[in-house]
C-alpha positions as CSV (number, residue, x, y, z in Angstrom):
1,M,0.0,0.0,0.0
2,A,2.8,2.4,0.9
3,C,4.6,1.6,-2.4
4,C,1.4,2.4,-4.4
5,M,1.0,5.7,-2.6
6,L,4.6,6.6,-3.2
7,A,4.3,5.8,-7.0
8,L,1.1,7.9,-7.2
9,F,2.8,10.8,-5.5
10,S,5.8,10.6,-7.8
11,S,3.6,10.4,-10.9
12,C,1.6,13.5,-9.8
13,Q,4.8,15.4,-9.1
14,K,6.2,14.5,-12.5
15,Q,3.0,15.6,-14.3
16,H,3.0,18.9,-12.4
17,K,6.6,19.6,-13.4
18,E,5.8,18.9,-17.0
19,E,2.8,21.3,-17.0
20,T,5.0,23.9,-15.3
21,L,7.7,23.6,-18.0
22,S,5.1,23.6,-20.8
23,G,3.5,26.8,-19.3
24,R,6.9,28.6,-19.2
25,I,7.6,27.7,-22.8
26,D,4.2,29.2,-23.8
27,E,5.1,32.4,-21.8
28,I,8.4,32.7,-23.6
29,W,6.7,32.0,-26.9
30,Q,4.5,35.1,-26.5
31,E,7.5,37.1,-25.1
32,C,9.3,36.7,-28.5
33,E,6.8,39.2,-30.0
34,S,8.1,41.9,-27.6
35,S,11.7,41.1,-26.7
36,V,13.7,38.4,-28.5
37,P,16.9,38.8,-26.4
38,E,14.9,38.4,-23.1
39,A,13.1,35.4,-24.5
40,E,16.4,33.9,-25.7
41,M,18.0,34.3,-22.2
42,R,15.0,32.7,-20.5
43,T,15.1,29.8,-23.0
44,E,18.7,29.1,-22.2
45,T,18.2,29.0,-18.5
46,M,15.6,26.2,-18.6
47,K,17.6,24.0,-21.0
48,D,18.8,21.6,-18.3
49,F,15.3,21.1,-16.9
50,V,13.8,20.4,-20.3
51,L,16.4,17.7,-21.1
52,K,15.1,15.7,-18.1
53,S,11.5,16.1,-19.0
54,T,9.2,14.2,-21.4
55,E,9.5,14.0,-25.2
56,Y,6.5,16.4,-25.7
57,V,8.2,19.1,-23.6
58,R,11.5,18.7,-25.4
59,Q,9.8,19.1,-28.8
60,K,8.0,22.2,-27.7
61,Y,11.3,23.6,-26.4
62,N,13.0,22.7,-29.8
63,L,10.2,24.5,-31.6
64,L,10.7,27.6,-29.4
65,N,14.4,27.7,-30.3
66,I,13.5,27.6,-34.0
67,R,11.1,30.5,-33.4
68,I,13.8,32.5,-31.7
69,R,16.3,31.8,-34.6
70,D,13.6,32.8,-37.1
71,K,13.0,36.1,-35.2
72,K,16.8,36.8,-35.4
73,N,16.7,36.1,-39.2
74,I,19.1,33.2,-38.9
75,V,18.7,31.1,-42.1
76,P,18.7,27.3,-41.6
77,S,21.1,25.2,-43.6
78,C,18.5,22.4,-44.0
79,P,14.9,21.7,-42.8
80,D,15.8,18.6,-40.7
81,S,15.2,20.2,-37.3
82,A,11.8,21.6,-38.2
83,L,10.9,18.4,-40.0
84,K,11.5,16.2,-36.9
85,I,9.4,18.5,-34.8
86,M,6.6,18.5,-37.4
87,V,6.5,14.7,-37.7
88,Y,6.3,14.4,-33.9
89,F,3.4,16.9,-33.5
90,E,1.5,15.4,-36.4
91,K,1.2,12.2,-34.4
92,R,1.1,13.5,-30.8
93,G,0.4,17.3,-30.8
94,N,-2.8,19.3,-30.6
95,L,-4.0,21.6,-33.4
96,V,-2.1,24.6,-32.0
97,D,1.2,22.5,-31.9
98,K,0.5,21.4,-35.5
99,E,-0.2,25.0,-36.6
100,R,3.1,26.3,-35.2
101,A,5.1,23.3,-36.5
102,Y,3.7,23.7,-40.0
103,Y,4.4,27.4,-40.0
104,Y,8.1,27.0,-39.1
105,M,8.4,24.1,-41.5
106,G,7.2,26.5,-44.2
107,S,9.6,29.2,-42.9
108,A,12.5,26.9,-43.3
109,Y,11.7,26.0,-46.9
110,R,11.0,29.8,-47.5
111,D,14.5,30.6,-46.3
112,L,15.9,27.8,-48.5
113,K,14.1,29.4,-51.5
114,D,12.0,26.2,-51.9
115,Y,8.8,28.2,-52.5
116,P,6.4,25.4,-53.6
117,R,7.1,23.4,-50.4
118,A,6.9,26.6,-48.3
119,V,3.5,27.3,-49.8
120,N,2.3,23.8,-49.0
121,F,3.2,24.0,-45.3
122,F,1.9,27.5,-44.8
123,L,-1.4,26.3,-46.2
124,K,-1.3,23.4,-43.7
125,A,-0.7,25.9,-40.9
126,V,-3.7,28.0,-42.0
127,E,-5.9,24.9,-42.3
128,S,-4.9,23.8,-38.7
129,A,-5.7,27.3,-37.4
130,E,-9.1,27.3,-39.1
131,K,-10.0,24.0,-37.4
132,C,-8.9,25.2,-33.9
133,Q,-11.0,27.4,-31.8
134,S,-8.0,28.5,-29.6
135,A,-5.6,28.9,-32.5
136,D,-2.4,31.0,-32.3
137,T,-3.9,34.0,-34.2
138,L,-0.5,35.7,-34.8
139,I,0.9,32.5,-36.3
140,W,-2.2,32.2,-38.4
141,Q,-1.9,35.9,-39.5
142,N,1.9,35.5,-40.3
143,A,1.2,32.3,-42.3
144,L,-1.3,34.1,-44.5
145,S,1.1,37.1,-44.9
146,Q,3.9,34.7,-46.0
147,L,1.5,33.1,-48.5
148,S,0.7,36.5,-49.9
149,N,4.4,37.3,-50.3
150,L,5.2,33.9,-51.9
151,Y,2.3,34.2,-54.3
152,M,3.7,37.6,-55.3
153,L,7.1,36.1,-56.0
154,Q,5.4,33.4,-58.2
155,L,3.5,36.2,-60.0
156,N,0.2,34.7,-58.8
157,Y,-1.4,38.0,-58.0
158,E,-5.0,36.7,-57.6
159,E,-3.9,34.3,-54.8
160,E,-1.7,37.1,-53.4
161,L,-4.8,39.3,-53.1
162,N,-7.0,36.6,-51.5
163,A,-4.3,35.8,-48.8
164,G,-3.8,39.5,-48.2
165,L,-7.5,40.1,-47.6
166,Q,-7.7,37.3,-45.1
167,V,-4.7,38.7,-43.3
168,V,-6.4,42.1,-43.1
169,E,-9.5,40.5,-41.6
170,L,-7.4,38.8,-38.9
171,A,-5.4,42.0,-38.3
172,R,-8.6,44.0,-37.7
173,Q,-9.3,41.5,-34.8
174,T,-5.8,41.4,-33.3
175,G,-4.8,45.0,-34.0
176,D,-1.4,43.7,-35.0
177,K,0.3,45.5,-38.0
178,L,-3.0,46.4,-39.6
179,G,-1.5,49.2,-41.6
180,W,1.3,47.0,-42.9
181,H,-1.2,44.3,-44.1
182,L,-3.4,47.0,-45.7
183,I,-0.4,48.1,-47.7
184,D,0.1,44.4,-48.8
185,V,-3.5,44.3,-50.1
186,A,-2.9,47.7,-51.9
187,T,0.3,46.2,-53.5
188,A,-1.7,43.2,-54.7
189,Y,-4.3,45.5,-56.3
190,N,-1.5,47.5,-57.9
191,H,-0.1,44.3,-59.4
192,L,-3.6,43.6,-60.8
193,N,-3.8,47.2,-62.2
194,D,-6.8,47.9,-60.1
195,T,-6.1,51.6,-59.3
196,T,-9.4,52.3,-57.4
197,H,-8.9,49.6,-54.8
198,C,-5.2,50.2,-54.6
199,L,-5.8,53.8,-53.5
200,Q,-8.7,52.8,-51.3
201,Y,-6.5,50.4,-49.2
202,C,-3.6,53.0,-49.2
203,D,-6.1,55.5,-47.8
204,Q,-7.1,53.0,-45.1
205,A,-3.5,52.4,-44.2
206,Y,-2.8,56.1,-44.2
207,T,-5.7,56.6,-41.7
208,V,-4.4,53.8,-39.4
209,Y,-0.8,55.2,-39.4
210,Q,-2.2,58.7,-38.8
211,Q,-4.0,57.5,-35.7
212,E,-0.8,55.8,-34.5
213,K,1.1,59.1,-35.2
214,F,3.3,57.5,-37.9
215,P,5.6,55.2,-35.9
216,P,9.1,55.0,-37.5
217,K,9.1,51.2,-37.6
218,Y,6.7,51.3,-40.6
219,A,8.8,53.7,-42.6
220,G,8.9,51.1,-45.5
221,S,5.1,51.4,-45.8
222,Y,5.3,55.2,-45.9
223,A,7.9,55.1,-48.7
224,Y,5.7,52.8,-50.7
225,M,2.6,55.0,-50.2
226,L,4.7,58.0,-51.2
227,A,5.5,56.4,-54.6
228,I,1.8,55.3,-55.1
229,Y,0.3,58.7,-54.2
230,S,2.8,60.6,-56.3
231,K,2.0,58.3,-59.2
232,Y,-1.7,59.2,-59.0
233,K,-1.1,62.9,-58.2
234,H,-2.4,62.9,-54.5
235,Y,0.0,65.6,-53.6
236,E,-1.6,66.6,-50.3
237,K,-0.7,63.2,-48.8
238,V,2.6,63.0,-50.6
239,E,3.9,66.1,-48.9
240,E,2.9,64.9,-45.4
241,L,4.5,61.4,-46.0
242,L,7.6,63.1,-47.3
243,Q,8.0,65.1,-44.1
244,Y,7.7,62.0,-41.9
245,L,10.2,60.1,-44.0
246,L,12.7,62.9,-43.9
247,K,12.5,62.9,-40.1
248,V,13.5,59.2,-40.0
249,P,17.2,58.9,-39.0
250,E,19.4,57.8,-41.8
251,H,20.4,54.5,-40.1
252,L,16.8,53.6,-39.6
253,R,15.6,54.3,-43.1
254,P,14.0,51.3,-44.9
255,N,15.6,49.6,-47.8
256,N,13.0,51.0,-50.3
257,Y,13.6,54.6,-49.2
258,E,15.8,55.8,-52.0
259,L,13.9,53.8,-54.7
260,C,10.5,55.2,-53.7
261,L,11.9,58.7,-53.3
262,A,13.3,58.4,-56.8
263,K,9.9,57.3,-58.1
264,Y,8.4,60.3,-56.3
265,H,10.7,62.7,-58.1
266,E,10.2,60.9,-61.4
267,N,6.4,61.2,-61.1
268,A,6.8,64.9,-60.2
269,N,8.9,65.4,-63.5
270,R,12.0,66.2,-61.5
271,T,14.2,64.1,-63.6
272,D,17.6,65.2,-62.3
273,S,16.6,64.6,-58.7
274,A,15.1,61.2,-59.7
275,I,18.4,60.3,-61.4
276,I,20.4,61.2,-58.2
277,H,18.2,58.9,-56.0
278,Y,18.1,56.1,-58.5
279,R,21.9,56.1,-58.6
280,I,22.1,56.1,-54.8
281,C,19.7,53.2,-54.8
282,Y,21.7,51.3,-57.4
283,D,25.0,51.8,-55.6
284,H,23.9,50.9,-52.1
285,I,21.1,48.4,-52.4
286,S,22.2,44.8,-52.2
287,N,19.3,42.8,-53.6
288,M,19.1,42.3,-57.3
289,P,15.4,43.1,-57.8
290,G,16.0,46.6,-56.3
291,R,18.9,47.2,-58.6
292,Y,16.8,46.0,-61.5
293,E,14.1,48.7,-60.7
294,A,16.8,51.3,-60.2
295,S,18.4,50.5,-63.6
296,A,15.0,50.6,-65.3
297,G,14.2,54.0,-63.6
298,L,17.6,55.4,-64.8
299,Q,16.9,54.3,-68.3
300,R,13.5,56.0,-68.3
301,C,14.9,59.2,-66.9
302,Y,17.7,59.4,-69.4
303,L,15.3,58.7,-72.3
304,Q,13.1,61.5,-71.0
305,K,16.1,63.8,-71.0
306,G,17.1,62.7,-74.5
307,D,20.5,61.4,-73.4
308,F,20.3,58.2,-75.4
309,R,23.9,57.2,-74.7
310,E,23.3,57.0,-70.9
311,A,19.9,55.4,-71.5
312,A,21.6,52.7,-73.6
313,L,24.3,52.2,-70.8
314,W,21.6,51.7,-68.2
315,G,19.7,49.5,-70.5
316,S,22.7,47.2,-70.8
317,R,23.0,47.2,-67.0
318,L,19.3,46.4,-66.8
319,Y,20.0,43.3,-68.8
320,E,23.0,42.4,-66.8
321,T,21.0,42.7,-63.6
322,N,18.3,40.5,-65.0
323,D,21.0,37.9,-65.9
324,S,22.3,38.1,-62.4
325,I,18.8,37.4,-61.0
326,I,18.5,34.4,-63.2
327,A,22.0,33.2,-62.2
328,Q,21.2,33.7,-58.5
329,R,18.1,31.7,-58.8
330,A,20.0,28.9,-60.5
331,F,22.6,29.0,-57.7
332,E,19.8,28.8,-55.1
333,Q,18.2,25.8,-56.9
334,T,21.6,24.1,-57.0
335,E,22.2,24.7,-53.2
336,R,18.7,23.5,-52.5
337,A,19.2,20.4,-54.6
338,K,22.5,19.6,-52.7
339,D,20.8,20.0,-49.3
340,A,17.9,17.8,-50.4
341,F,20.3,15.2,-51.7
342,H,22.1,15.0,-48.3
343,Y,18.9,15.0,-46.4
344,Y,17.3,12.2,-48.4
345,R,20.5,10.2,-48.5
346,D,20.6,10.2,-44.6
347,K,16.9,9.4,-44.6
348,E,17.5,6.4,-46.9
349,K,20.2,5.1,-44.6
350,E,17.9,5.3,-41.6
351,Q,15.1,3.6,-43.5
352,T,17.5,0.9,-44.6
353,I,18.5,0.1,-41.0
354,I,14.8,-0.1,-40.0
355,Q,14.0,-2.3,-43.0
356,R,16.9,-4.6,-42.2
357,D,15.7,-5.1,-38.6
358,E,12.2,-5.7,-39.7
359,H,13.5,-8.2,-42.3
360,I,15.4,-10.1,-39.6
361,I,12.3,-10.4,-37.4
362,F,10.2,-11.4,-40.4
363,I,12.7,-14.1,-41.5
364,A,12.9,-15.6,-37.9
365,T,9.1,-15.7,-37.6
366,V,8.6,-17.2,-41.1
367,T,11.3,-19.9,-40.3
368,C,9.5,-21.0,-37.1
369,L,6.2,-21.2,-38.9
370,V,7.7,-23.1,-41.8
371,F,9.4,-25.6,-39.4
372,L,6.1,-26.1,-37.6
373,C,4.2,-26.6,-40.9
374,V,6.8,-29.1,-42.1
375,V,6.5,-31.2,-38.9
376,L,2.7,-31.3,-39.1
377,G,2.8,-32.0,-42.8
378,L,5.2,-35.0,-42.4
379,T,3.0,-36.4,-39.7
380,A,-0.2,-36.1,-41.8
381,F,1.7,-37.5,-44.9
382,Y,2.9,-40.6,-42.9
383,N,-0.7,-41.4,-41.6
384,F,-2.5,-41.2,-44.9
385,R,0.3,-42.3,-47.3
386,R,-0.9,-45.9,-47.9
387,K,-4.5,-45.0,-48.6
388,K,-3.6,-42.1,-50.9
389,Y,-1.1,-44.3,-52.8
390,M,-3.8,-46.7,-54.0
391,E,-6.2,-43.9,-54.9
392,E,-3.4,-42.2,-57.0
393,I,-2.7,-45.5,-58.9
394,I,-6.4,-45.9,-59.8
395,G,-6.7,-42.2,-60.8
396,K,-3.6,-42.4,-63.0
397,E,-4.9,-45.4,-64.9
398,Q,-8.2,-43.5,-65.6
399,M,-6.2,-40.4,-66.6
400,L,-4.0,-42.5,-69.0
401,K,-7.1,-43.7,-70.8
402,S,-8.5,-40.2,-71.1
403,V,-5.2,-39.0,-72.5
404,K,-5.2,-41.6,-75.2
405,D,-8.8,-40.7,-76.3
406,E,-7.7,-37.0,-76.3
407,I,-4.7,-37.8,-78.6
408,L,-6.9,-39.5,-81.1
409,R,-9.3,-36.5,-81.1
410,R,-6.4,-34.1,-81.5
411,Q,-5.0,-36.0,-84.5
412,N,-8.4,-35.7,-86.3
413,Q,-8.5,-32.0,-85.6
414,L,-4.9,-31.7,-86.9
415,K,-5.9,-33.2,-90.3
416,T,-8.8,-30.7,-90.5
417,K,-6.5,-27.7,-89.7
418,Q,-4.0,-28.8,-92.4
419,N,-6.7,-28.7,-95.1
420,E,-7.8,-25.3,-93.9
421,I,-4.2,-24.0,-94.0
422,E,-3.8,-25.1,-97.7
423,Q,-7.0,-23.2,-98.6
424,L,-5.7,-20.1,-96.7
425,G,-2.3,-20.4,-98.6
426,T,-4.2,-20.1,-101.9
427,Q,-6.1,-17.1,-100.7
428,L,-2.9,-15.5,-99.4
429,N,-1.2,-15.7,-102.8
430,E,-4.2,-14.0,-104.4
431,A,-4.1,-11.2,-101.8
432,E,-0.3,-10.7,-102.3
433,Q,-0.9,-10.2,-106.0
434,T,-3.6,-7.6,-105.3
435,I,-1.4,-5.8,-102.8
436,F,1.5,-5.6,-105.3
437,T,-0.8,-4.0,-107.9
438,S,-2.1,-1.5,-105.4
439,K,1.4,-0.6,-104.3
440,I,2.4,0.3,-107.9
441,Q,-0.7,2.5,-108.2
442,L,0.1,4.2,-104.8
443,E,3.7,4.9,-105.9
444,N,2.4,6.6,-109.0
445,T,-0.1,8.6,-107.0
446,M,2.6,9.8,-104.5
447,K,4.9,10.9,-107.3
448,D,2.1,13.0,-108.8
449,L,1.2,14.4,-105.4
450,E,4.9,15.4,-104.8
451,Q,5.0,17.3,-108.1
452,R,1.7,19.1,-107.3
453,T,3.1,20.0,-103.8
454,M,6.3,21.5,-105.3
455,I,4.2,23.5,-107.7
456,N,2.0,24.8,-104.8
457,R,5.0,25.8,-102.8
458,E,6.5,27.8,-105.6
459,L,3.2,29.4,-106.3
460,T,2.8,30.3,-102.6
461,R,6.3,31.8,-102.5
462,I,5.6,33.8,-105.7
463,A,2.3,35.0,-104.3
464,L,3.9,36.2,-101.1
465,M,6.6,38.0,-103.0
466,N,4.0,39.6,-105.2
467,N,2.0,40.8,-102.2
468,A,5.1,42.5,-100.7
469,T,4.8,46.2,-101.2
470,T,8.5,47.0,-100.2
471,K,11.9,45.3,-100.2
472,A,12.7,42.7,-97.6
473,E,15.4,44.9,-96.0
474,D,13.1,47.9,-95.8
475,V,10.4,45.8,-94.1
476,I,12.8,44.5,-91.5
477,A,14.1,48.1,-90.9
478,Y,10.5,49.3,-90.6
479,F,9.8,46.7,-87.8
480,R,13.0,47.6,-86.0
481,K,11.8,51.3,-85.9
482,V,8.4,50.2,-84.6
483,A,10.2,48.2,-81.8
484,A,12.2,51.4,-81.0
485,G,9.0,53.4,-80.8
486,K,9.9,55.6,-83.8
487,M,7.0,54.4,-86.0
488,T,3.6,52.9,-85.5
489,L,2.5,49.5,-86.9
490,N,0.3,49.4,-90.0
491,E,-2.3,46.8,-90.6
492,N,-0.7,45.4,-93.8
493,A,2.8,45.2,-92.2
494,W,2.5,41.6,-91.2
495,V,1.8,40.5,-94.8
496,D,4.9,42.4,-95.9
497,L,6.9,40.8,-93.1
498,I,5.9,37.3,-94.1
499,A,6.8,38.0,-97.7
500,A,10.1,39.6,-96.7
501,V,11.1,36.6,-94.6
502,E,10.1,34.2,-97.4
503,T,12.2,36.3,-99.8
504,L,15.3,36.1,-97.5
505,Y,14.7,32.6,-96.3
506,P,12.8,30.7,-99.0
507,G,10.7,27.8,-97.6
508,F,10.7,29.2,-94.0
509,Q,6.9,29.4,-93.8
510,E,6.5,25.8,-95.1
511,R,9.0,24.5,-92.5
512,V,7.2,26.4,-89.7
513,Q,3.9,25.0,-90.7
514,G,5.5,21.5,-91.0
515,R,6.3,21.6,-87.2
516,L,2.6,22.0,-86.3
517,K,-0.2,19.4,-86.2
518,R,-2.9,22.1,-86.1
519,Q,-3.4,25.6,-87.3
520,M,-1.1,28.1,-85.5
521,R,-2.6,31.1,-83.8
522,E,-1.7,34.5,-85.4
523,P,0.1,36.0,-82.4
524,L,2.5,33.0,-82.1
525,L,3.1,33.1,-85.8
526,H,3.9,36.8,-85.7
527,T,6.3,36.2,-82.7
528,I,8.2,33.5,-84.7
529,Y,8.7,35.9,-87.7
530,L,9.8,38.7,-85.3
531,L,12.4,36.4,-83.7
532,K,13.5,35.3,-87.2
533,I,14.4,38.9,-88.1
534,G,16.4,39.2,-84.9
535,L,14.1,41.1,-82.5
536,K,14.4,40.6,-78.8
537,P,11.5,39.8,-76.5
538,V,11.4,43.4,-75.1
539,Q,11.2,44.7,-78.7
540,I,8.5,42.2,-79.5
541,T,6.5,43.5,-76.6
542,K,6.5,47.0,-78.0
543,V,5.7,45.8,-81.6
544,M,2.8,43.6,-80.5
545,N,1.6,45.9,-77.7
546,S,1.4,42.9,-75.3
547,K,2.4,42.3,-71.7
548,I,6.0,41.2,-71.1
549,Q,4.9,37.9,-69.4
550,T,2.6,37.0,-72.4
551,V,5.4,37.7,-74.9
552,W,7.9,35.6,-72.8
553,N,5.4,32.7,-72.9
554,R,5.1,33.1,-76.7
555,V,8.8,33.3,-77.2
556,K,9.3,30.1,-75.1
557,R,6.6,28.3,-77.1
558,A,8.2,29.5,-80.4
559,E,11.7,28.3,-79.4
560,E,10.2,24.9,-78.4
561,L,8.6,24.5,-81.8
562,C,11.1,26.2,-84.2
563,G,14.3,26.8,-82.2
564,D,16.6,25.5,-84.9
565,L,14.8,27.5,-87.6
566,L,15.1,30.9,-85.8
567,S,18.9,31.3,-86.2
568,V,19.5,34.1,-88.7
């Protein structure tokens, strides 16, 4: 009796200790929002106590450490730590634990630039939060915010807007970073070219920040609003935002400060001031997308001034920056592939060990069962052997008789089949003669068809050349001027272009049509001819008056179909 009481007391004490540690972890989790250094110090002090506790507490503690590293912007080298925690909480955690584990799993893949997997786990975090009545609302809000940003990077602006609107709805409940999330929605509407809603959400964010007396920590949002309002001529708010931005100390200014200030001067037609700030942005900003925008802005400003030499220089840097972005993405993909290789290789080793142990247990069990079956089988065989032996002899005699009868029946069938084969041989000879005659007729028909095809090709080429109103070189020069913005495109210009290309490269149209199994759409055909005369995708965008993404898709399709035909 005393032993039972002692065991019960020890169990209660251990459970109380676990609940205490779990409660302290939850307190530190919330403290990360206000003071990361203080939370980190408290986390370190309870390390020894956690190591002696249960697996559940240890995993909560490990997740807290991942949260602190994420708050300190420490990029993980691989997702293994977050993955182990997520797997544990998927089996033994509650919905809040799963929500947090999924969120930091997505954060790890986001930092490793594996955006598809990051989106997947952020969506799982949102799903867990929606199912849980006592969800961690800030994690829920952050997961939706991360989804909005990732959809923007993937150019999926509709989903970016949907996620942003959900974040705003949560932020209105929590009161956390409402202005910041309103700006995210305004950005999404700006990407969708919806000016009305973009300005509407900018105004809501402006009102929120005005009520909060424009705290300096949201200076990045003020800079973005400055660029938007100056673009749409809302100068009364532009001047007020500019005053607040100028009051921000230089070391606290956001990364987009110079870029947005340059856009503000450009929209106000102060080209020289815009050039100064674009140059500062280009020289000091570290991320390639920012340098890309700065290069594009400098090219626009120098074109407006009429300084085409500088415009060309910054145009070339624009292309160099774009190449660097592409190269950086390739490097990130390579690094991600290497990390994934090491991760899955270690996972395969672990799986191999588990499978080997399971295989040994399986073999031992099967061996015992087989041995038992053999013993029982031998015993049964010994008891019934004599009786079965006589029954088998009688059965075999009856079977032998049946086999003899079957052999006689099969011989009769064989004779019948031989007669049928002789008749089929005669019919086959007649069919071969008919096929030979038809083959000769088909060859004659194919020769006649080839001659007619050659005549049609020549007539088509002559017709195209007759339809051309100008020389081939003049047509190509005309299209280059259209691409440069020096001339406008005439309706009959495409007919002249097709004729000019056929003149310079006879048979090009026929080879292009030969690559297709169905009728080609006119925009794609025009894109192929523009690539054939040496125009770049950016030039094609100006000629066809289309979006750059649409043109890139057409160029990619054209190179897939006719890549070897496009070399000049």
